[in-house]
N, C-alpha and C positions, 0 to 999 in steps of 0.2 A: 550470418549469425556471429555475435561477438564471443569473447572468451567467457567461460562460465566455470568458476572455481569456488571453493569454500572461502568465506570471509576470513581474512587473516587479521590477527590481533585487533579485534574491534574495540571501540570505545563504547561506553554505555551511558545512558541517562534514564532516570525513572521519573515518571509523571503520574501523580494521583489524579484520577478522574472520578470525583465524588458525585458529579451530576451529569446528566445528558448534555448540558451546556458545556461542561468541561471537555467532553469528547468532541463536541462540535468545534470548540475553540482550538483543540489540537489539529483537527482537520483543516480549519481555516489557516492556521499558522503554517502547516506543511504546504498548503496550496500556495502560500505567498512566496515560498522559496524554491518550489519544484520547477524543473524545466524539462524539455524534451530529452529523452534518454535516461530519465530517472525512473527507478523502480522502487516501489514501497511494498514490502511483504508484510501481510497482516495475519498473525497467528493468534489463536486463542480458542477456547471452547465455544460451542454454540451459545449465542446470546451474550457474548463478552463485549460486543460493540464494534466488531470489524466492519460490518456494513454501514453502521451509523457514522463511523469515522470516514469511510470512503464517500458516503453521501455528502457529508459536510464539506469534504475536500472538493468534490465535483461542483457543488452549488457555489462554493466560494469562487471558483474559477468561471462558472458559466451563468450564475444568477440564482437567487433564492427560489424562483419559480420553476427551475429545471426539474423535470420528472426524472427520478433516478431509481428505476426498478432494480430489484436484486437480480443479479445474473445467475442465480442458483440453477435455473433450468436451461438458460441459453448459454451458460458458461462464460460468455464475454459480452459486455455492452461497451460500445465505443461512443465517444462524444467529441465533437469538433471544438477545439480550443483555438485561441488566436494564433498560436505559433506551432501547434502540434495537435495530435489526437490524444485523448485520455482513454486508456483501456482499463476497464474495471472487470476483473475476472474472479469468479468464484469456482475454485477447482474441486470442491467437495465431492462432486459426482465423477471426477476423473478416475478412470480405472487403470490408466497407464500413462506415465510421463510423456510418452511420444505423442499422445493426443494433443498436448499443448503445442507441439511443433506443427501438427496438422491444422490447428486453429490459427496459426500464424503468430502466436503469442511470443515465442522466443525471438522472432524477427522484430516484433514490436519493441522489444527491450532497447534496441539501438536508437530508434527515432521517435518514440512516443513516451508519454508518461504512463506507467503501468502501476495500477493498484491491484494487488493480488491477494485474495483471501485463500487460505489453506495452501500456502506455498510449499509446504513439506511434501505435497504430492508431485512436485516438479523434480524431486530427487536432486541431482547435482546440476540441473540446468538453470539455476538462478545466477544472475549477474553478480560478480564479486563486488560490485559497487552499490549493491542494493542496500536500502535502509530497511532493517528488520524491526518490526514492532510486534511484541507479544503482549497481549492484553490478558491479565489475570484477574479473576473475580475473587475479591476478599470479602469478609463480612462487613467491612465499613466502606469500601470503595472498589472501583476497578483500578488496576494499576497497569500503566503502559510502560514497558521496558523497551527502550530504543537501543539497538546495536548498530553501529555504523563505522565507516572508515573515514579517512581524511577529507575526502570531497564533501561528505555529508557533515563533517564537523564544522566546516566553514559556514555551510547553510544553516545549521542548527544554532550557531552562534548569532546569526542575524534574525532568527525566528523569535517571535514573541508569543509564548504559550504560558 
């Protein structure tokens, strides 16, 4: 298991998601720059678009026809990508952060791409290199706030969203 600490002095970027297509475009853009060992934390209220963003990411990597069920009840769905696995986790039903360890999720942080909904339920077990995305619902649009460190800064500069 790698080092897990709080994200220090993060940079931020805000993206307006006025339509479902905007959410999909963000997922596709993230998929174009993510690599094994990357972790994307998706926070926001129910219905904010966390699963839609994860679904667009996975389909961008594996093809539009890929079935991407919500991992709400299974907690984790895994997908074989060319160079790694993609782990899509929904931790809403987690009752203790140690359950994530039992699922193998914290080990997956080191070698796989991890998309994690409800990451606040992990406590302090999130990688310090994670990209944090909080989706907020406003009266006119959803707004994605990205918090990231230096490694993600380079990737996000290459990303087209």
